[in-house]
DRENPA-3360 file (N, C-alpha, C; in nm, 2 decimals, always signed):
BEGIN
1 = MAKVVGER = +6.17/-17.76/+19.77/+6.24/-17.64/+19.79/+6.22/-17.59/+19.93 ~ +6.09/-17.58/+19.96/+6.06/-17.53/+20.12/+6.12/-17.64/+20.22 ~ +6.10/-17.76/+20.19/+6.17/-17.86/+20.28/+6.32/-17.83/+20.30 ~ +6.40/-17.81/+20.20/+6.53/-17.78/+20.21/+6.56/-17.65/+20.30 ~ +6.48/-17.54/+20.26/+6.49/-17.43/+20.34/+6.45/-17.45/+20.49 ~ +6.35/-17.52/+20.51/+6.30/-17.55/+20.65/+6.43/-17.61/+20.74 ~ +6.48/-17.71/+20.66/+6.60/-17.78/+20.73/+6.70/-17.71/+20.76 ~ +6.75/-17.62/+20.65/+6.86/-17.53/+20.69/+6.83/-17.44/+20.79;
9 = WQVLPLPD = +6.70/-17.39/+20.80/+6.65/-17.29/+20.92/+6.68/-17.37/+21.04 ~ +6.64/-17.48/+21.06/+6.65/-17.54/+21.19/+6.80/-17.57/+21.24 ~ +6.89/-17.58/+21.15/+7.02/-17.60/+21.20/+7.09/-17.47/+21.21 ~ +7.03/-17.34/+21.17/+7.10/-17.22/+21.18/+7.11/-17.18/+21.32 ~ +7.22/-17.14/+21.37/+7.24/-17.10/+21.50/+7.14/-17.00/+21.54 ~ +7.10/-17.01/+21.68/+6.99/-16.91/+21.72/+7.03/-16.76/+21.71 ~ +7.15/-16.72/+21.73/+7.18/-16.57/+21.70/+7.17/-16.54/+21.57 ~ +7.19/-16.63/+21.47/+7.17/-16.60/+21.33/+7.02/-16.57/+21.29;
17 = RDEFKSRA = +6.95/-16.68/+21.36/+6.80/-16.67/+21.32/+6.74/-16.53/+21.37 ~ +6.78/-16.49/+21.50/+6.74/-16.38/+21.56/+6.77/-16.25/+21.46 ~ +6.89/-16.26/+21.40/+6.91/-16.14/+21.32/+6.81/-16.13/+21.20 ~ +6.79/-16.26/+21.12/+6.68/-16.27/+21.04/+6.55/-16.21/+21.07 ~ +6.51/-16.27/+21.18/+6.40/-16.21/+21.25/+6.37/-16.08/+21.26 ~ +6.49/-16.02/+21.32/+6.48/-15.86/+21.33/+6.49/-15.79/+21.20 ~ +6.56/-15.83/+21.10/+6.54/-15.77/+20.97/+6.40/-15.79/+20.92 ~ +6.35/-15.89/+20.92/+6.21/-15.93/+20.87/+6.12/-15.84/+20.93;
25 = GSVKDKYT = +6.12/-15.82/+21.06/+6.04/-15.74/+21.13/+6.05/-15.58/+21.10 ~ +6.17/-15.53/+21.07/+6.18/-15.42/+21.04/+6.13/-15.38/+20.89 ~ +6.15/-15.50/+20.82/+6.09/-15.46/+20.68/+5.94/-15.46/+20.66 ~ +5.88/-15.55/+20.75/+5.75/-15.58/+20.75/+5.68/-15.44/+20.83 ~ +5.75/-15.37/+20.92/+5.69/-15.25/+20.98/+5.69/-15.15/+20.85 ~ +5.80/-15.14/+20.79/+5.80/-15.04/+20.68/+5.71/-15.05/+20.57 ~ +5.69/-15.20/+20.53/+5.59/-15.22/+20.46/+5.45/-15.19/+20.50 ~ +5.41/-15.21/+20.63/+5.28/-15.18/+20.68/+5.26/-15.03/+20.68;
33 = AELNWYKK = +5.35/-14.96/+20.71/+5.36/-14.79/+20.70/+5.32/-14.76/+20.56 ~ +5.38/-14.81/+20.49/+5.37/-14.76/+20.35/+5.25/-14.80/+20.27 ~ +5.19/-14.92/+20.33/+5.06/-14.96/+20.28/+4.95/-14.88/+20.35 ~ +4.96/-14.85/+20.47/+4.86/-14.76/+20.53/+4.85/-14.64/+20.47 ~ +4.97/-14.58/+20.44/+4.99/-14.45/+20.35/+4.90/-14.47/+20.23 ~ +4.94/-14.57/+20.15/+4.89/-14.59/+20.01/+4.72/-14.59/+20.02 ~ +4.67/-14.65/+20.14/+4.52/-14.67/+20.14/+4.47/-14.53/+20.16 ~ +4.53/-14.45/+20.18/+4.48/-14.29/+20.21/+4.48/-14.24/+20.08;
41 = TDNYREYQ = +4.53/-14.29/+19.96/+4.57/-14.21/+19.85/+4.42/-14.22/+19.75 ~ +4.41/-14.14/+19.67/+4.31/-14.14/+19.55/+4.31/-14.25/+19.48 ~ +4.44/-14.29/+19.44/+4.48/-14.41/+19.35/+4.43/-14.53/+19.43 ~ +4.43/-14.55/+19.53/+4.38/-14.68/+19.61/+4.22/-14.68/+19.62 ~ +4.16/-14.55/+19.64/+4.01/-14.55/+19.62/+3.96/-14.58/+19.48 ~ +4.02/-14.53/+19.39/+4.01/-14.56/+19.24/+4.02/-14.70/+19.21 ~ +4.12/-14.77/+19.26/+4.15/-14.90/+19.23/+4.05/-15.01/+19.29 ~ +4.00/-14.96/+19.43/+3.91/-15.05/+19.49/+3.79/-15.02/+19.41;
49 = TYLKAFKA = +3.74/-14.91/+19.35/+3.62/-14.90/+19.27/+3.63/-14.99/+19.15 ~ +3.74/-14.97/+19.09/+3.76/-15.06/+18.98/+3.74/-15.22/+19.00 ~ +3.82/-15.26/+19.11/+3.81/-15.40/+19.15/+3.68/-15.44/+19.17 ~ +3.61/-15.37/+19.24/+3.46/-15.40/+19.28/+3.38/-15.43/+19.15 ~ +3.39/-15.33/+19.05/+3.31/-15.33/+18.93/+3.36/-15.47/+18.85 ~ +3.48/-15.49/+18.85/+3.56/-15.60/+18.78/+3.50/-15.75/+18.85 ~ +3.49/-15.74/+18.98/+3.45/-15.86/+19.05/+3.30/-15.89/+19.00 ~ +3.23/-15.78/+19.00/+3.08/-15.80/+18.99/+3.06/-15.84/+18.85;
57 = KAAGQALG = +3.11/-15.79/+18.76/+3.12/-15.82/+18.62/+3.14/-15.99/+18.60 ~ +3.26/-16.01/+18.66/+3.31/-16.15/+18.67/+3.21/-16.26/+18.72 ~ +3.17/-16.22/+18.84/+3.06/-16.31/+18.90/+2.93/-16.32/+18.81 ~ +2.89/-16.21/+18.74/+2.77/-16.22/+18.65/+2.82/-16.30/+18.53 ~ +2.92/-16.30/+18.47/+2.96/-16.38/+18.36/+2.97/-16.51/+18.39 ~ +3.02/-16.55/+18.52/+3.03/-16.68/+18.55/+2.88/-16.73/+18.59 ~ +2.80/-16.65/+18.64/+2.67/-16.70/+18.67/+2.60/-16.71/+18.54 ~ +2.61/-16.62/+18.43/+2.54/-16.64/+18.32/+2.60/-16.78/+18.25;
65 = KSLFV = +2.73/-16.81/+18.24/+2.79/-16.93/+18.18/+2.72/-17.06/+18.25 ~ +2.70/-17.06/+18.38/+2.67/-17.18/+18.45/+2.51/-17.21/+18.42 ~ +2.44/-17.11/+18.38/+2.30/-17.13/+18.32/+2.29/-17.20/+18.20 ~ +2.39/-17.17/+18.11/+2.37/-17.23/+17.97/+2.47/-17.35/+17.93 ~ +2.54/-17.39/+18.03/+2.62/-17.49/+18.01/+2.59/-17.64/+18.03;
% end
């Protein structure tokens, strides 16, 4: 699938490519702004705390399993 998309991209006229690149840039800028806003929220901090505990627990379980296998 990626090969076909790549081939089509290569034959696409330059003005059309530039239009897609411009749209992608706009969407990426919006995403980045929203992500930066989200990172300042309590929900983000709570999720990071949860994720840290989850990873620690998973690492401990993986370590425990490797000792008894």
